[in-house]
Short mmCIF file of the C-alpha atoms (twelve columns), coordinates in Angstrom:
data_MODEL
# 
_entry.id   MODEL 
# 
loop_
_atom_site.group_PDB 
_atom_site.id 
_atom_site.type_symbol 
_atom_site.label_atom_id 
_atom_site.label_alt_id 
_atom_site.label_comp_id 
_atom_site.label_asym_id 
_atom_site.label_seq_id 
_atom_site.Cartn_x 
_atom_site.Cartn_y 
_atom_site.Cartn_z 
_atom_site.pdbx_PDB_model_num 
ATOM 1   C CA . ILE A 1   10.241  -13.165 8.312   1 
ATOM 2   C CA . TRP A 2   7.646   -15.898 7.979   1 
ATOM 3   C CA . ARG A 3   10.511  -18.525 7.567   1 
ATOM 4   C CA . SER A 4   11.897  -17.273 10.865  1 
ATOM 5   C CA . THR A 5   8.555   -17.564 12.763  1 
ATOM 6   C CA . GLU A 6   7.961   -20.924 11.074  1 
ATOM 7   C CA . ALA A 7   11.076  -22.280 12.949  1 
ATOM 8   C CA . ILE A 8   9.495   -21.229 16.290  1 
ATOM 9   C CA . LEU A 9   5.813   -21.779 15.775  1 
ATOM 10  C CA . PRO A 10  5.013   -23.574 12.474  1 
ATOM 11  C CA . GLY A 11  2.069   -22.457 10.295  1 
ATOM 12  C CA . PRO A 12  0.482   -18.998 10.013  1 
ATOM 13  C CA . GLY A 13  0.134   -18.543 13.811  1 
ATOM 14  C CA . GLY A 14  3.768   -17.523 14.288  1 
ATOM 15  C CA . TYR A 15  3.659   -14.842 11.611  1 
ATOM 16  C CA . PHE A 16  0.259   -13.666 12.784  1 
ATOM 17  C CA . ILE A 17  1.741   -13.095 16.301  1 
ATOM 18  C CA . PHE A 18  4.581   -11.242 14.849  1 
ATOM 19  C CA . GLN A 19  2.314   -9.052  12.696  1 
ATOM 20  C CA . THR A 20  -0.059  -8.336  15.544  1 
ATOM 21  C CA . CYS A 21  2.713   -7.375  17.974  1 
ATOM 22  C CA . LEU A 22  4.232   -5.090  15.366  1 
ATOM 23  C CA . TYR A 23  0.894   -3.433  14.719  1 
ATOM 24  C CA . TRP A 24  0.212   -2.583  18.375  1 
ATOM 25  C CA . LEU A 25  3.831   -1.801  19.139  1 
ATOM 26  C CA . SER A 26  4.052   0.793   16.381  1 
ATOM 27  C CA . LEU A 27  0.912   2.516   17.632  1 
ATOM 28  C CA . GLY A 28  2.062   2.398   21.155  1 
ATOM 29  C CA . LEU A 29  5.397   3.975   20.326  1 
ATOM 30  C CA . PHE A 30  3.854   6.662   18.309  1 
ATOM 31  C CA . ALA A 31  1.497   7.618   21.147  1 
ATOM 32  C CA . SER A 32  4.295   7.577   23.723  1 
ATOM 33  C CA . ALA A 33  6.063   10.347  21.699  1 
ATOM 34  C CA . LEU A 34  3.073   12.678  21.927  1 
ATOM 35  C CA . ASN A 35  3.063   15.701  24.233  1 
ATOM 36  C CA . LEU A 36  -0.107  14.408  26.029  1 
ATOM 37  C CA . ASN A 37  -0.991  12.903  29.341  1 
ATOM 38  C CA . ILE A 38  -0.971  9.194   29.736  1 
ATOM 39  C CA . LEU A 39  -4.808  8.842   29.612  1 
ATOM 40  C CA . LEU A 40  -5.038  10.569  26.239  1 
ATOM 41  C CA . LYS A 41  -2.090  8.535   24.904  1 
ATOM 42  C CA . THR A 42  -3.801  5.319   26.098  1 
ATOM 43  C CA . LEU A 43  -7.062  6.445   24.337  1 
ATOM 44  C CA . ILE A 44  -5.325  7.273   21.120  1 
ATOM 45  C CA . VAL A 45  -3.647  3.721   21.058  1 
ATOM 46  C CA . LEU A 46  -7.030  2.063   21.695  1 
ATOM 47  C CA . CYS A 47  -8.848  4.270   19.151  1 
ATOM 48  C CA . LEU A 48  -6.331  3.771   16.460  1 
ATOM 49  C CA . GLY A 49  -5.767  0.113   17.149  1 
ATOM 50  C CA . PHE A 50  -9.454  -0.740  17.133  1 
ATOM 51  C CA . TRP A 51  -10.493 1.688   14.472  1 
ATOM 52  C CA . PRO A 52  -12.712 -0.727  12.455  1 
ATOM 53  C CA . PRO A 53  -11.114 -0.610  9.007   1 
ATOM 54  C CA . LEU A 54  -7.552  -0.794  10.478  1 
ATOM 55  C CA . TRP A 55  -8.312  -3.423  13.064  1 
ATOM 56  C CA . GLY A 56  -10.299 -5.540  10.504  1 
ATOM 57  C CA . LEU A 57  -7.453  -5.399  7.950   1 
ATOM 58  C CA . SER A 58  -4.716  -6.034  10.578  1 
ATOM 59  C CA . LEU A 59  -6.289  -9.495  11.228  1 
ATOM 60  C CA . HIS A 60  -5.259  -10.643 7.696   1 
ATOM 61  C CA . LEU A 61  -1.861  -12.019 6.701   1 
ATOM 62  C CA . TRP A 62  -1.339  -9.468  3.908   1 
ATOM 63  C CA . LYS A 63  1.898   -7.730  2.841   1 
ATOM 64  C CA . ASP A 64  -0.173  -4.504  2.955   1 
ATOM 65  C CA . ILE A 65  -0.304  -4.877  6.819   1 
ATOM 66  C CA . GLY A 66  3.461   -5.302  7.226   1 
ATOM 67  C CA . ALA A 67  4.079   -2.246  5.028   1 
ATOM 68  C CA . MET A 68  1.674   -0.203  7.107   1 
ATOM 69  C CA . SER A 69  3.013   -1.255  10.501  1 
ATOM 70  C CA . PHE A 70  6.650   -0.625  9.507   1 
ATOM 71  C CA . PHE A 71  5.792   2.796   8.156   1 
ATOM 72  C CA . CYS A 72  3.959   3.446   11.490  1 
ATOM 73  C CA . LEU A 73  7.029   2.346   13.301  1 
ATOM 74  C CA . ALA A 74  9.107   4.800   11.248  1 
ATOM 75  C CA . VAL A 75  6.644   7.589   12.086  1 
ATOM 76  C CA . ALA A 76  7.045   6.681   15.801  1 
ATOM 77  C CA . PHE A 77  10.878  6.992   15.584  1 
ATOM 78  C CA . LEU A 78  10.623  10.192  13.659  1 
ATOM 79  C CA . ALA A 79  8.112   11.542  16.230  1 
ATOM 80  C CA . TYR A 80  10.769  11.015  18.964  1 
ATOM 81  C CA . ASP A 81  13.235  12.794  16.648  1 
ATOM 82  C CA . TYR A 82  10.777  15.598  16.095  1 
ATOM 83  C CA . ALA A 83  10.562  16.230  19.868  1 
ATOM 84  C CA . SER A 84  14.343  15.753  20.499  1 
ATOM 85  C CA . ALA A 85  16.472  15.519  17.381  1 
ATOM 86  C CA . ARG A 86  18.837  12.513  17.475  1 
ATOM 87  C CA . ARG A 87  20.462  10.763  14.520  1 
ATOM 88  C CA . SER A 88  19.831  7.320   16.123  1 
ATOM 89  C CA . TRP A 89  16.040  7.875   15.758  1 
ATOM 90  C CA . ARG A 90  16.468  8.773   12.165  1 
ATOM 91  C CA . LEU A 91  18.580  5.676   11.447  1 
ATOM 92  C CA . LEU A 92  15.998  3.420   13.015  1 
ATOM 93  C CA . ALA A 93  13.323  5.042   10.944  1 
ATOM 94  C CA . LEU A 94  15.367  4.544   7.833   1 
ATOM 95  C CA . VAL A 95  15.644  0.792   8.539   1 
ATOM 96  C CA . CYS A 96  11.807  0.652   9.072   1 
ATOM 97  C CA . ILE A 97  11.229  2.492   5.801   1 
ATOM 98  C CA . ILE A 98  13.419  0.042   3.814   1 
ATOM 99  C CA . ILE A 99  11.563  -2.908  5.292   1 
ATOM 100 C CA . ALA A 100 8.192   -1.375  4.577   1 
ATOM 101 C CA . CYS A 101 9.153   -0.726  0.975   1 
ATOM 102 C CA . ALA A 102 10.377  -4.312  0.770   1 
ATOM 103 C CA . TYR A 103 6.863   -5.567  1.501   1 
ATOM 104 C CA . ARG A 104 5.200   -3.924  -1.424  1 
ATOM 105 C CA . HIS A 105 6.631   -2.460  -4.688  1 
ATOM 106 C CA . ASN A 106 4.380   0.540   -4.787  1 
ATOM 107 C CA . ALA A 107 5.335   1.406   -1.143  1 
ATOM 108 C CA . LEU A 108 8.450   3.302   -2.394  1 
ATOM 109 C CA . SER A 109 6.134   6.083   -3.558  1 
ATOM 110 C CA . ALA A 110 5.306   6.666   0.115   1 
ATOM 111 C CA . GLY A 111 8.843   5.786   1.271   1 
ATOM 112 C CA . ALA A 112 10.277  8.481   -1.086  1 
ATOM 113 C CA . ILE A 113 8.461   11.100  1.009   1 
ATOM 114 C CA . PHE A 114 9.894   9.673   4.205   1 
ATOM 115 C CA . LEU A 115 13.430  9.718   2.736   1 
ATOM 116 C CA . VAL A 116 13.243  13.382  1.616   1 
ATOM 117 C CA . TYR A 117 12.096  14.265  5.126   1 
ATOM 118 C CA . LEU A 118 15.011  12.294  6.632   1 
ATOM 119 C CA . VAL A 119 17.480  14.199  4.553   1 
ATOM 120 C CA . TYR A 120 15.787  17.497  5.406   1 
ATOM 121 C CA . ARG A 121 16.002  16.679  9.168   1 
ATOM 122 C CA . GLU A 122 19.614  15.752  8.848   1 
ATOM 123 C CA . VAL A 123 20.582  18.887  7.001   1 
ATOM 124 C CA . SER A 124 18.408  21.175  9.118   1 
ATOM 125 C CA . VAL A 125 20.508  20.765  12.332  1 
ATOM 126 C CA . GLN A 126 23.682  21.699  10.416  1 
ATOM 127 C CA . PRO A 127 24.511  25.365  10.051  1 
ATOM 128 C CA . SER A 128 24.575  26.320  6.442   1 
ATOM 129 C CA . LYS A 129 23.321  28.868  3.966   1 
ATOM 130 C CA . PRO A 130 19.632  28.405  2.908   1 
ATOM 131 C CA . LEU A 131 20.491  27.917  -0.894  1 
ATOM 132 C CA . LEU A 132 23.175  25.454  -0.104  1 
ATOM 133 C CA . ARG A 133 20.905  23.629  2.380   1 
ATOM 134 C CA . LYS A 134 18.205  23.252  -0.372  1 
ATOM 135 C CA . LYS A 135 20.700  21.853  -2.826  1 
ATOM 136 C CA . ILE A 136 22.001  19.399  -0.336  1 
ATOM 137 C CA . VAL A 137 18.424  18.257  0.450   1 
ATOM 138 C CA . VAL A 138 17.649  17.691  -3.253  1 
ATOM 139 C CA . ALA A 139 20.933  15.828  -3.995  1 
ATOM 140 C CA . GLY A 140 20.787  13.879  -0.811  1 
ATOM 141 C CA . SER A 141 17.184  12.751  -1.381  1 
ATOM 142 C CA . VAL A 142 17.834  11.552  -4.883  1 
ATOM 143 C CA . LEU A 143 20.867  9.556   -3.756  1 
ATOM 144 C CA . LEU A 144 19.086  8.138   -0.767  1 
ATOM 145 C CA . ILE A 145 15.959  7.051   -2.777  1 
ATOM 146 C CA . ALA A 146 18.268  5.493   -5.478  1 
ATOM 147 C CA . GLY A 147 20.179  3.712   -2.647  1 
ATOM 148 C CA . VAL A 148 17.120  2.280   -1.125  1 
ATOM 149 C CA . GLN A 149 15.888  1.016   -4.515  1 
ATOM 150 C CA . LEU A 150 19.259  -0.790  -4.963  1 
ATOM 151 C CA . ILE A 151 18.971  -2.299  -1.485  1 
ATOM 152 C CA . LEU A 152 15.521  -3.620  -2.288  1 
ATOM 153 C CA . MET A 153 16.886  -5.316  -5.423  1 
ATOM 154 C CA . LEU A 154 19.973  -6.872  -3.588  1 
ATOM 155 C CA . PRO A 155 18.400  -9.985  -2.067  1 
ATOM 156 C CA . THR A 156 17.110  -11.125 -5.482  1 
ATOM 157 C CA . TYR A 157 20.488  -10.572 -7.046  1 
ATOM 158 C CA . LEU A 158 22.513  -12.246 -4.199  1 
ATOM 159 C CA . LEU A 159 20.210  -15.249 -3.860  1 
ATOM 160 C CA . LYS A 160 20.056  -15.539 -7.710  1 
ATOM 161 C CA . LEU A 161 16.318  -15.855 -7.593  1 
ATOM 162 C CA . LYS A 162 14.341  -16.226 -10.802 1 
ATOM 163 C CA . ASN A 163 12.410  -13.045 -11.256 1 
ATOM 164 C CA . GLU A 164 8.957   -13.617 -12.835 1 
ATOM 165 C CA . PRO A 165 7.545   -10.140 -13.586 1 
ATOM 166 C CA . LEU A 166 3.960   -9.602  -12.454 1 
ATOM 167 C CA . TRP A 167 3.249   -6.563  -14.493 1 
ATOM 168 C CA . PRO A 168 2.013   -8.707  -17.502 1 
ATOM 169 C CA . LEU A 169 -1.020  -9.726  -15.389 1 
ATOM 170 C CA . GLN A 170 -1.855  -6.035  -14.911 1 
ATOM 171 C CA . ALA A 171 -1.167  -5.358  -18.619 1 
ATOM 172 C CA . GLN A 172 -3.404  -8.193  -19.833 1 
ATOM 173 C CA . TRP A 173 -6.241  -7.072  -17.574 1 
ATOM 174 C CA . ASP A 174 -6.083  -3.523  -18.961 1 
ATOM 175 C CA . ILE A 175 -5.908  -4.907  -22.465 1 
ATOM 176 C CA . ALA A 176 -8.893  -7.036  -21.643 1 
ATOM 177 C CA . ALA A 177 -10.892 -4.072  -20.434 1 
ATOM 178 C CA . VAL A 178 -10.162 -2.029  -23.530 1 
ATOM 179 C CA . SER A 179 -10.905 -5.102  -25.731 1 
ATOM 180 C CA . VAL A 180 -14.437 -5.480  -24.107 1 
ATOM 181 C CA . TYR A 181 -15.144 -1.804  -24.535 1 
ATOM 182 C CA . GLU A 182 -13.906 -1.712  -28.206 1 
ATOM 183 C CA . ASN A 183 -15.525 -5.197  -28.909 1 
ATOM 184 C CA . LYS A 184 -12.257 -6.559  -30.524 1 
ATOM 185 C CA . LEU A 185 -9.428  -8.649  -29.243 1 
ATOM 186 C CA . LEU A 186 -6.355  -6.552  -28.685 1 
ATOM 187 C CA . PHE A 187 -3.980  -9.128  -27.094 1 
ATOM 188 C CA . PRO A 188 -0.542  -9.418  -28.794 1 
ATOM 189 C CA . PRO A 189 0.334   -12.801 -30.509 1 
ATOM 190 C CA . GLY A 190 1.613   -15.285 -28.000 1 
ATOM 191 C CA . TRP A 191 -0.273  -13.950 -25.069 1 
ATOM 192 C CA . SER A 192 -3.699  -15.575 -25.801 1 
ATOM 193 C CA . SER A 193 -4.936  -18.758 -27.278 1 
ATOM 194 C CA . PRO A 194 -6.466  -18.843 -30.833 1 
ATOM 195 C CA . GLN A 195 -9.571  -20.208 -29.104 1 
ATOM 196 C CA . LEU A 196 -10.241 -17.064 -27.262 1 
ATOM 197 C CA . THR A 197 -13.291 -15.237 -28.553 1 
ATOM 198 C CA . MET A 198 -14.977 -11.955 -27.513 1 
ATOM 199 C CA . ALA A 199 -17.937 -14.050 -26.090 1 
ATOM 200 C CA . ILE A 200 -15.558 -15.887 -23.761 1 
ATOM 201 C CA . LEU A 201 -13.650 -12.768 -22.823 1 
ATOM 202 C CA . LYS A 202 -16.852 -10.843 -21.979 1 
ATOM 203 C CA . HIS A 203 -18.111 -13.729 -19.909 1 
ATOM 204 C CA . ASP A 204 -14.887 -13.940 -17.845 1 
ATOM 205 C CA . PHE A 205 -14.017 -10.234 -17.476 1 
ATOM 206 C CA . ASP A 206 -14.647 -8.521  -14.210 1 
ATOM 207 C CA . PRO A 207 -13.950 -4.738  -14.156 1 
ATOM 208 C CA . SER A 208 -13.192 -4.774  -10.417 1 
ATOM 209 C CA . VAL A 209 -10.496 -7.567  -10.146 1 
ATOM 210 C CA . ASN A 210 -8.048  -9.115  -12.692 1 
ATOM 211 C CA . VAL A 211 -8.195  -12.736 -11.561 1 
ATOM 212 C CA . PRO A 212 -11.421 -13.891 -13.329 1 
ATOM 213 C CA . VAL A 213 -10.091 -12.877 -16.751 1 
ATOM 214 C CA . PHE A 214 -7.627  -15.770 -16.590 1 
ATOM 215 C CA . LYS A 215 -10.293 -18.372 -15.633 1 
ATOM 216 C CA . SER A 216 -10.669 -19.867 -19.102 1 
ATOM 217 C CA . SER A 217 -6.821  -20.361 -19.438 1 
ATOM 218 C CA . PHE A 218 -7.085  -18.874 -22.942 1 
ATOM 219 C CA . ILE A 219 -5.133  -15.780 -21.678 1 
ATOM 220 C CA . TYR A 220 -1.599  -16.944 -20.849 1 
ATOM 221 C CA . VAL A 221 -0.031  -16.254 -17.553 1 
ATOM 222 C CA . ASN A 222 3.788   -15.866 -17.988 1 
ATOM 223 C CA . PRO A 223 4.928   -17.782 -14.876 1 
ATOM 224 C CA . TYR A 224 3.184   -20.883 -16.467 1 
ATOM 225 C CA . TYR A 225 4.073   -20.370 -20.154 1 
ATOM 226 C CA . PRO A 226 7.566   -19.901 -21.438 1 
ATOM 227 C CA . MET A 227 7.856   -16.311 -22.667 1 
ATOM 228 C CA . THR A 228 10.712  -14.693 -24.503 1 
ATOM 229 C CA . ASP A 229 12.095  -11.134 -24.075 1 
ATOM 230 C CA . GLU A 230 10.505  -10.273 -27.349 1 
ATOM 231 C CA . ASP A 231 7.151   -11.438 -26.018 1 
ATOM 232 C CA . PHE A 232 7.479   -9.214  -23.012 1 
ATOM 233 C CA . ARG A 233 8.578   -6.300  -25.212 1 
ATOM 234 C CA . ILE A 234 5.537   -6.626  -27.512 1 
ATOM 235 C CA . LEU A 235 3.119   -6.906  -24.568 1 
ATOM 236 C CA . LYS A 236 4.633   -3.834  -22.816 1 
ATOM 237 C CA . LYS A 237 4.431   -1.777  -26.017 1 
ATOM 238 C CA . ALA A 238 0.755   -2.796  -26.466 1 
ATOM 239 C CA . TRP A 239 -0.001  -1.924  -22.949 1 
ATOM 240 C CA . LEU A 240 1.765   1.451   -22.910 1 
ATOM 241 C CA . ARG A 241 -0.037  2.479   -26.093 1 
ATOM 242 C CA . LEU A 242 -3.524  1.820   -24.687 1 
ATOM 243 C CA . PRO A 243 -3.963  5.444   -23.431 1 
ATOM 244 C CA . ILE A 244 -2.773  6.676   -26.755 1 
ATOM 245 C CA . ASP A 245 -4.689  4.410   -29.172 1 
ATOM 246 C CA . TYR A 246 -7.805  3.895   -27.001 1 
ATOM 247 C CA . PRO A 247 -7.755  6.821   -24.568 1 
ATOM 248 C CA . LYS A 248 -11.576 6.766   -23.791 1 
ATOM 249 C CA . ALA A 249 -11.774 3.010   -23.145 1 
ATOM 250 C CA . TYR A 250 -8.520  2.974   -21.056 1 
ATOM 251 C CA . TRP A 251 -9.350  5.927   -18.809 1 
ATOM 252 C CA . LEU A 252 -13.016 4.808   -18.332 1 
ATOM 253 C CA . HIS A 253 -11.603 1.514   -17.087 1 
ATOM 254 C CA . ARG A 254 -8.915  3.092   -14.725 1 
ATOM 255 C CA . ILE A 255 -11.343 5.733   -13.374 1 
ATOM 256 C CA . TYR A 256 -13.882 2.961   -12.672 1 
ATOM 257 C CA . VAL A 257 -11.299 1.065   -10.692 1 
ATOM 258 C CA . SER A 258 -10.175 4.145   -8.840  1 
ATOM 259 C CA . LYS A 259 -13.706 5.254   -7.938  1 
ATOM 260 C CA . ASN A 260 -14.659 1.802   -6.672  1 
ATOM 261 C CA . LEU A 261 -11.369 1.506   -4.732  1 
ATOM 262 C CA . LEU A 262 -11.922 4.752   -2.956  1 
ATOM 263 C CA . GLY A 263 -15.569 4.324   -2.361  1 
ATOM 264 C CA . TRP A 264 -16.848 7.063   -4.614  1 
ATOM 265 C CA . GLN A 265 -18.838 4.560   -6.553  1 
ATOM 266 C CA . GLN A 266 -20.882 1.668   -5.154  1 
ATOM 267 C CA . ASP A 267 -21.368 -0.998  -7.952  1 
ATOM 268 C CA . LEU A 268 -23.710 -3.588  -6.586  1 
ATOM 269 C CA . ALA A 269 -22.713 -5.885  -9.542  1 
ATOM 270 C CA . TYR A 270 -19.002 -5.476  -8.740  1 
ATOM 271 C CA . PRO A 271 -18.567 -4.287  -5.200  1 
ATOM 272 C CA . ASN A 272 -15.148 -3.193  -4.011  1 
ATOM 273 C CA . TYR A 273 -13.445 -5.939  -1.783  1 
ATOM 274 C CA . VAL A 274 -13.065 -5.017  1.830   1 
ATOM 275 C CA . PHE A 275 -12.735 -8.449  3.542   1 
ATOM 276 C CA . ASP A 276 -14.472 -11.793 3.129   1 
ATOM 277 C CA . PRO A 277 -14.968 -13.912 6.236   1 
ATOM 278 C CA . GLN A 278 -15.572 -17.095 4.165   1 
ATOM 279 C CA . LEU A 279 -13.062 -19.881 4.098   1 
ATOM 280 C CA . MET A 280 -11.622 -20.548 0.608   1 
ATOM 281 C CA . THR A 281 -9.966  -23.771 -0.425  1 
ATOM 282 C CA . TYR A 282 -7.650  -23.426 -3.472  1 
ATOM 283 C CA . LYS A 283 -7.411  -26.335 -6.008  1 
ATOM 284 C CA . ASP A 284 -5.319  -29.244 -4.594  1 
ATOM 285 C CA . ASN A 285 -4.450  -27.570 -1.283  1 
ATOM 286 C CA . PRO A 286 -5.443  -29.496 1.912   1 
ATOM 287 C CA . PRO A 287 -8.857  -28.752 3.195   1 
ATOM 288 C CA . ILE A 288 -9.070  -25.872 5.846   1 
ATOM 289 C CA . ILE A 289 -10.145 -27.073 9.212   1 
ATOM 290 C CA . ALA A 290 -11.192 -24.122 11.421  1 
ATOM 291 C CA . VAL A 291 -13.057 -23.900 14.644  1 
ATOM 292 C CA . GLN A 292 -15.050 -20.721 14.575  1 
ATOM 293 C CA . LYS A 293 -16.172 -19.445 17.955  1 
ATOM 294 C CA . PRO A 294 -19.440 -17.614 18.331  1 
ATOM 295 C CA . ILE A 295 -17.759 -14.345 19.355  1 
ATOM 296 C CA . ALA A 296 -15.661 -14.509 16.216  1 
ATOM 297 C CA . LYS A 297 -18.690 -14.897 14.090  1 
ATOM 298 C CA . ARG A 298 -20.367 -11.949 15.685  1 
ATOM 299 C CA . VAL A 299 -17.380 -9.837  15.215  1 
ATOM 300 C CA . GLN A 300 -17.162 -10.795 11.522  1 
ATOM 301 C CA . THR A 301 -20.857 -10.069 10.994  1 
ATOM 302 C CA . LYS A 302 -20.568 -6.671  12.634  1 
ATOM 303 C CA . MET A 303 -17.465 -5.707  10.689  1 
ATOM 304 C CA . SER A 304 -19.091 -6.795  7.431   1 
ATOM 305 C CA . SER A 305 -22.124 -4.679  8.192   1 
ATOM 306 C CA . MET A 306 -19.930 -1.619  8.535   1 
ATOM 307 C CA . THR A 307 -18.222 -1.840  5.174   1 
ATOM 308 C CA . GLU A 308 -20.810 0.241   3.468   1 
ATOM 309 C CA . THR A 309 -20.433 3.119   5.934   1 
ATOM 310 C CA . PRO A 310 -18.154 6.230   5.592   1 
ATOM 311 C CA . LEU A 311 -15.654 4.487   7.959   1 
ATOM 312 C CA . PHE A 312 -14.749 2.393   4.936   1 
ATOM 313 C CA . TYR A 313 -14.757 5.157   2.316   1 
ATOM 314 C CA . GLY A 314 -11.274 5.692   1.052   1 
ATOM 315 C CA . TRP A 315 -12.018 9.034   -0.304  1 
ATOM 316 C CA . ALA A 316 -12.813 10.337  3.179   1 
ATOM 317 C CA . TYR A 317 -9.270  9.433   4.373   1 
ATOM 318 C CA . ALA A 318 -7.746  11.008  1.261   1 
ATOM 319 C CA . LEU A 319 -9.731  14.164  1.980   1 
ATOM 320 C CA . LEU A 320 -8.523  14.161  5.656   1 
ATOM 321 C CA . SER A 321 -4.915  13.640  4.498   1 
ATOM 322 C CA . LEU A 322 -5.209  16.553  2.067   1 
ATOM 323 C CA . LEU A 323 -6.731  18.828  4.712   1 
ATOM 324 C CA . ALA A 324 -3.974  17.742  7.222   1 
ATOM 325 C CA . PHE A 325 -1.275  18.500  4.672   1 
ATOM 326 C CA . MET A 326 -2.759  22.042  3.814   1 
ATOM 327 C CA . LEU A 327 -2.949  22.820  7.598   1 
ATOM 328 C CA . ALA A 328 0.515   21.462  8.231   1 
ATOM 329 C CA . TRP A 329 2.011   23.431  5.336   1 
ATOM 330 C CA . ILE A 330 0.373   26.645  6.773   1 
ATOM 331 C CA . ARG A 331 1.727   25.975  10.208  1 
ATOM 332 C CA . ARG A 332 5.071   24.751  8.840   1 
ATOM 333 C CA . HIS A 333 4.522   21.507  10.685  1 
ATOM 334 C CA . TRP A 334 6.798   19.441  8.373   1 
ATOM 335 C CA . PHE A 335 6.414   16.231  10.323  1 
ATOM 336 C CA . ALA A 336 2.553   16.093  9.965   1 
ATOM 337 C CA . ALA A 337 2.958   17.277  6.327   1 
ATOM 338 C CA . MET A 338 5.294   14.338  5.638   1 
ATOM 339 C CA . ILE A 339 2.812   11.742  7.037   1 
ATOM 340 C CA . SER A 340 -0.200  13.009  5.175   1 
ATOM 341 C CA . LEU A 341 1.728   13.463  1.909   1 
ATOM 342 C CA . SER A 342 3.144   9.954   2.225   1 
ATOM 343 C CA . GLY A 343 -0.381  8.578   2.615   1 
ATOM 344 C CA . LEU A 344 -1.529  10.335  -0.528  1 
ATOM 345 C CA . CYS A 345 1.538   9.249   -2.509  1 
ATOM 346 C CA . TYR A 346 0.939   5.693   -1.411  1 
ATOM 347 C CA . VAL A 347 -2.319  5.455   -3.269  1 
ATOM 348 C CA . LEU A 348 -1.604  7.801   -6.186  1 
ATOM 349 C CA . PRO A 349 0.093   5.064   -8.323  1 
ATOM 350 C CA . LEU A 350 -2.982  2.838   -7.806  1 
ATOM 351 C CA . VAL A 351 -4.895  5.069   -10.314 1 
ATOM 352 C CA . ILE A 352 -2.734  3.379   -13.008 1 
ATOM 353 C CA . LEU A 353 -1.525  0.269   -11.218 1 
ATOM 354 C CA . ALA A 354 -4.256  -1.117  -9.068  1 
ATOM 355 C CA . PRO A 355 -5.078  -4.648  -10.264 1 
ATOM 356 C CA . SER A 356 -8.345  -4.707  -8.412  1 
ATOM 357 C CA . CYS A 357 -10.550 -2.716  -6.022  1 
ATOM 358 C CA . ASP A 358 -9.260  -4.357  -2.930  1 
ATOM 359 C CA . PHE A 359 -9.667  -2.073  0.059   1 
ATOM 360 C CA . ARG A 360 -6.387  -3.455  1.604   1 
ATOM 361 C CA . TYR A 361 -4.449  -1.308  -0.934  1 
ATOM 362 C CA . LEU A 362 -5.472  1.723   1.118   1 
ATOM 363 C CA . THR A 363 -3.982  0.628   4.437   1 
ATOM 364 C CA . TRP A 364 -1.300  3.129   4.809   1 
ATOM 365 C CA . LEU A 365 -3.585  5.977   3.570   1 
ATOM 366 C CA . LEU A 366 -5.998  5.141   6.380   1 
ATOM 367 C CA . LEU A 367 -3.565  5.158   9.141   1 
ATOM 368 C CA . ALA A 368 -1.414  7.974   7.857   1 
ATOM 369 C CA . SER A 369 -4.364  10.427  7.620   1 
ATOM 370 C CA . LEU A 370 -5.220  9.731   11.268  1 
ATOM 371 C CA . LEU A 371 -1.535  9.925   12.426  1 
ATOM 372 C CA . ALA A 372 -1.151  13.302  10.604  1 
ATOM 373 C CA . ALA A 373 -4.235  14.782  12.162  1 
ATOM 374 C CA . ILE A 374 -3.169  13.698  15.665  1 
ATOM 375 C CA . SER A 375 0.346   15.004  15.123  1 
ATOM 376 C CA . LEU A 376 -0.879  18.392  14.246  1 
ATOM 377 C CA . PHE A 377 -2.266  18.866  17.699  1 
ATOM 378 C CA . GLY A 378 -0.289  16.508  19.922  1 
ATOM 379 C CA . MET A 379 3.383   17.186  19.188  1 
ATOM 380 C CA . SER A 380 5.948   19.833  20.274  1 
ATOM 381 C CA . ALA A 381 8.980   20.398  18.108  1 
ATOM 382 C CA . ASP A 382 12.638  20.491  19.193  1 
ATOM 383 C CA . MET A 383 13.596  24.098  20.095  1 
ATOM 384 C CA . ARG A 384 16.429  24.061  17.596  1 
ATOM 385 C CA . TYR A 385 13.933  23.542  14.763  1 
ATOM 386 C CA . ARG A 386 11.572  26.270  16.147  1 
ATOM 387 C CA . ARG A 387 14.446  28.780  15.707  1 
# 
């Protein structure tokens, strides 16, 4: 997508325009599907669009924002389908779900909930026996999820791109955390330098983000060092055995990351990362030349001052999603249940896989919780589904 915008408007500006338009368009389409008057719809778009955490995150060129916006667009199409069932709306939603999952690997955990709902909607309008309908939903969901996963792998295969796995970075950070706790180096041979010592590791290790642990260059990063299949196998085995061999150290580390990420814990030494308005120049990249207007500086200062308020507590949105799901389940409002559950499933893998406490990992949870709550009270179902 960025290559396409580059041809029209070179630099990050073209993609930023695309991302911003997508963000607001998805919110506008969702609001337009609600069974409310135009003033309330307009108010909903403005409140959602300028909701401080969402708006602040939407101004960054992150894959998380693309995934969130395409999921929101899928919700908008399914909202139209909820009000007036049409296969065309469901097909458009399917395309958006695939693109959202292509942005981030962990997005498929949320996408799977959408896909199950799509199959359920497709089957529900067809007359069939309840038991047969359930079997079709289960089988169809499994096939659709597997099909989407294959589609996501297809571009790499067709373009014959070299696939450098990123999981070793996560594995090495987890191994470093357990090593620090146990006070002994646990890195497999070939993944760290003989010069690495516990003193160096403890100096570089940051429990809230994985990047500093590689600062000394004594822990090898596989894209920059030739690694064999046997090296990867040994590292994976060591990583997967951490919860078995060192359960206390491993789970203390993962629980710390999760609590900091969701705002349950405020560690002043290692705060969770929301957004940083500073300009960062990396290594030999050209210097950044930016003209910062006074109004932009005021907005940044205001947004930064709000990051320690409940508006930026991830657990609050998780709780809202859970409450929305329970209420939707009681009312049999499967559309709202799908949205809230997808938000929860989006962050659930982060308990194990989050490589840092970056607030941006929660983007879809933030928006999904609000969309689900609004859907519970602002949507009317197709009469065929009411029967």
